[in-house]
N, C-alpha and C positions, 0 to 999 in steps of 0.2 A: 503492499498499498503505501502511493505517495502522502508524503509530509513534508508542511514547508516549515523550517525554522530562522527566526528573523529576528536582526540584532541588529544594534546601533553601531552606528560605524564613523570614524572620526580621522577621515584621512589627510595625510601632510595637505602644503599647499600647493605641490606639484602633483600631487594626485588629483588633488579638487579640480584646478584649472582641466584634467585630462580628463577626468569624470565629468564637468559640465560640458566640454566641450565634446565627447562622445553623445549625450542627451540631448546636443541641442542639434546636432549633425542626426539622430536619427528623428528628433522632431521634424526639421526640413527636408528628410525624407518621405518622412509617412505624409508628411500635407500635401506635398508635391505630389507624390501618387492618387491623395485620395483626390485633389485637384484634377489631375491625369482622368482619374477614372468617372469624375460625375462630369466632366468635359466631353468623355467620350461618348457617354450614355444619356447625357441630356441633346447633343448637336448632329451626334454620328448612331443612335441606339444600338452601342455599339458596348459589347460588354469584356472587361479589360481586365483578366486575373492576375494572378499571384508571378508567371512566368514572365507577361508581357511587362509587370512592373521591373520585375528583376532587369529583365533588358533596357531597362530606362535607365536605373540606376548606376548599369556599367554604364552606357552614353553620359553620364549626368558626372562620372567620375573625370573624364574623359576633357569636360568644359574649362575653361580657364578660369573661369569665376567661379568655380565650384571644387576647387584642386583641394582644399582643406578639406574633404571627403576624405581624400587620401591617408589623411594624419591619424587617423580614430580605424579599430578595428573595424572592418567589414561584417562582422557576426550579429551585434547590435541593430547593425542599418536593414539585413535580412530577416533579422525579428520582428523588425517592427514593417516589413511587408507582411509577413507571414500575419500578424495580429490583427491588420487590417481587413487581409483577406477572410480571419475569422469574422469580423465585424460583419464584412457583405456578407457574409453566408448569415449570419442572423438575421441582417435585414429582409434578404431576400427570403428565410424561411418566417419570416415574420414574430419572430419573436424578440427583437430589440430596434431599436428607432436608427434612422442614418446615422454612419460615423461624423462625428466632428472633426473639426480642425483640433489641432492640440493646442494652449497655450504655452509661453513661457513661463509668466507669473504662475501656474499650478506647479511647477516644477518640472519632474521627469523622471524618467525609467530609463534603461539599458539592461537589457538581456542577454546575458552570456552563456553559451553551451559550453559541452565538453572539450571544441578546438578553440577555445579563446581563454581561457584559464588554465589554473595549474593548482591543484590541491597537492599539499606535502604538507606532512608532522601537523595535520591542525591547522594552516596558514593556506591563505588564498593568494594567490597571483593572479591579477588578471592581465588579459594580451595590452602590451603599451607600456607595465609597471613596472619599476623596476624592482619594487618594493611590495611587501606584505602588505595587505590591506589591515591597518590597525581596528581590527573588532574587539568589540567590547562582548567577552564573554558573558551572557547573564545566565547561560546555560550550557552544557558541553552534549556538540552531535553524543550519537550512539558512537562507539568507538568501531562495530562495523559498517556503517555507513559513511559512503563516499557521493558528493553532490552530483548532482546530473544537469541543475540548470542554476543560474546564480544571477540574482536581478537587483540592480541597484536603484536605491529610489531615492531622490530629490525630495521634500516635499516644501509647499509652500512656504515654508518656517525659516527653508534652510537646512534641516537635519536631511543629514543622511540615513538611509537605512540601507539590510544587504538580507537578502530571503533566499534560504539555502534547501535547494527542494533534494530530496531523498527519496530513497526507498528503504522503508522500512518495514520490518512486524509488528505490527501495535497489539499485546496480551489484552485478550478481554476481561473485561471486569468478572471478576465470581458472579454467580446469578444470583437473583434477589427473587421474594414472593410480592415485592413492593410495586403498584401501580398509584399513579395518581395522574389525575385532572387539571387542565391549565384553564382558567380564563384569561383573558389580556385586558386592563383598565388603564385608566390616565391616573387617579387618583394611587390605586392600588397597581401595581405596575404589573404582577401575577397572584392570582387566588387558585388554590391548590382545592383538590378535594378533602384534605385534610382537617380545612377551614384555618388556614395558615395564610397571612395578607402578607407580600412581598411589595413598600412603600415604595413610590417610583422616587430617584431621587432629584431628576429635574435638571440636569445636567446645564439644560442652557439656558432654563430660566436662573437656576442660578450664577453665572456668568452674566446675565445679559445687557446688568448697571454695566460693569467692567466693559465689554464689547462695545458697547453703546458710546462710550465714553471715548474710545479708540477710534471706531469710525467716524463720530462727529473731528476730532483730530484731523483725521485723510481728509476730510471733506473740505477742510480749510486750507490744505496744502496746494503749492502749485503742482501742474501737474506735468510732471521731466524734471523734476526736481529731486535734488537727495535727499531732502529731509521727506518729500513723498513717498519715498522709497526705504528709507527708515521707519517712516510710522504704517507703510502697508506690512513689513513683518512684523509688527507689533499686535498688528488686526490678524495676522497668520495664527501668530500664536496663542491667541486666545479661541483662535478656532480649534486650533491643535491641544489646548488643552479641554476642551469640550471635547473631541473625538477620541484623548485616551481616557476621559476619566467614564465615558459614558462605555467605551470597549471594554476595559479594564474590570465596570462591573459588570456586563452582561458577562462577559470568561468567566467569572467568579460563579455567578449563578446558576448559570447553563453545567458547569463542572459539578457542582453540587447535585445538581438535579438530577446527573446522568449517573453520579456514583452512588445515591440512595434509590434509585427506583429503575425496575426491569421495563417499564412498559409506561411511557409516560403519552398523553392523547392531547392534543391543542385542536384549536381551530381553522381551518385553510378559509385566512380571510381577505379579501380582495382590499389591499390594503391602498391599490393605483387609485382606485376608488372612492376609501374614505377621505383620503386626504382633499381631495378636490370639496369637501365639506370647510370652508375658508373659517369657520368658527370654531373647529379642532384642529385643523391641518396641523398645525405646530405642538402641540400636545402630543399630536400622533408621531409625529417625528421627530421629535425629543424620545418619545419612549422606546422610538426604535425597537417593533415588534417582529419586521422582516429578519431585521438581524438577529434576533433572539433565536424565531424558529429554524435558520439557516447554523446558527452553529449548534442547537439541541440534532438536528441533521446529522451533521460529519460525526461529532461525538457521541451521537449512540451507533452509527457506521463502524467508529474507529472501535469501540468497547463491549459492542454484543449486546447493544439495547434498542429495544424496537419505538420507535416513535411513528403514532399514527394519525391523520390527518382526518377530522370527520368535515362532512358536509356544510358548507357556508349558513346552508339553511335553514338548519336545524336550530329549534326555540328551543338553546339550550337556556335563555332568563326569562323565559314566556312557559315553560312546562314546569310542573310543580313534581319536583324528583318524589315525591312519597307516592300520589295517587295518578299522575300522568296530565291530569288535566290543562289545558293548556289556552291561556289568558289569551282576550281579541287586541290589546295593545298591555305594553309597558314603556312609558317614556323612561326616560334617564333621569327624572330628578326622581323617581322610583326606587330608593333603595333597599326598603324592608315592604315586604305585602305577605295580604292572608290569602290561602287558596278557598277561595270561595264554596270547594265541593268539600274538603275534608279538614278545614278550617287551621292547617298547622301555618305558623308564622316562619315564612324563608327570609333569609341575607339573599339579595339578589345575585352577589359574586359569588359566594360558597354554593346556592343552591343551583347555577350555572356551570358550576366547575364538576359540580357531583353529577351533573345530566350528560357534560362534555363527557365524564371518563364510563358513563354508564355506555352511553352508542358509543365510543371507541372498544369498550369492550366486545360488543355486542357485534362490531364488523370484524373485529379478529378472531372470532371463535366463528360466526355462523356467515359471514358478511352481511348482515341484517339491515333494511334500508330503516335510515337514519332518518328520512323527510318525516315530514308534519305530517301526521293519518289522512288529512284531507286534500295533502299537494301531492297526487302523483304524478310520474315520471311522466309515462305514457298521457301527450296529449296538452305538456305543460310546452307554452311558448318562449322562444327565445327570442333576443335581437340578435341581426347580423350588423356588420358593420354599419351596412347602408342604411341603418333604419326599419328597414322592415323587417315584420315576423314573421319566423315560419316554425313548423313544429322537430320534435327532437328526432330525428332518424332512428326507426327501432333495428 
């Protein structure tokens, strides 16, 4: 199984110059290839693939004004063209948007394959570099592992990171008989079927005042000045603090959930549709439910756990966990409610998490239909991309 180890890098001045030049050349080649492919399609209806852009790169290197492309390793340039090909493949498959041009202020990255680096005695020598990269080894690589791909990244705040992709065997965790259902929210990030509520730390809201102050200072700086560049780095550092604190919290939370439970059940939420609500889009984005589910997915695969996603239309909040009665409406401002049929008082989130767990176990055991009783899959209407309604195919 492939696993990436990410570390902080503190390059020397010579290494930093070379890395920045390599990333700049990779960005230039990527943008030129994207422009060529866009022009070819919209003007001549011609699909330009990786082989064509690779031939273009050979011609670009021969041009006098682009001779600096020969001063860096050719591998990151070719890898950039391969990434562009994957982006277009995803676009034509309908799973991603049209590729965008890369910007210098967003940082950059350079990917090196085995032909462009040397791994010896736990140190990394990149192509064109005379010294090993000064990596801050926060954790050691397994002794039997050797990197197959190395990616050096520069973020917007000026920090360098290196990601080492290795093939390793991950030992599964001991099996347990614990199962858990999770209902995700804004006030409580998750509510489990055990009755536990994890408070949402709201990282963006915590640093919003600081971010607003540095952004206002940035707006006063003259465009193109050195002071504006310095202030832009300050803004990027605050954004980096928000991102780092959010990822650190989610990694600790998901690791704990995976270690303690054999089966984890979540809802398959339509996050892209939910963030269109301007009243809650900021809070939903700050909660980062998508990243939470993504981490649970690959960690469950690593450690031999089971992650079950139930249908997003399952009425987990409106269904009584005791008798199965479904309420007609359940506004967000109602946090507790009494079932009119069995008279049991329910906490909205805890009841939803218990229903999610029950539905997930039913799907895992017998593949039961978890849609509402009055909503059958046959004959349900769905909208196509053109906005027309059509019936689901049997």
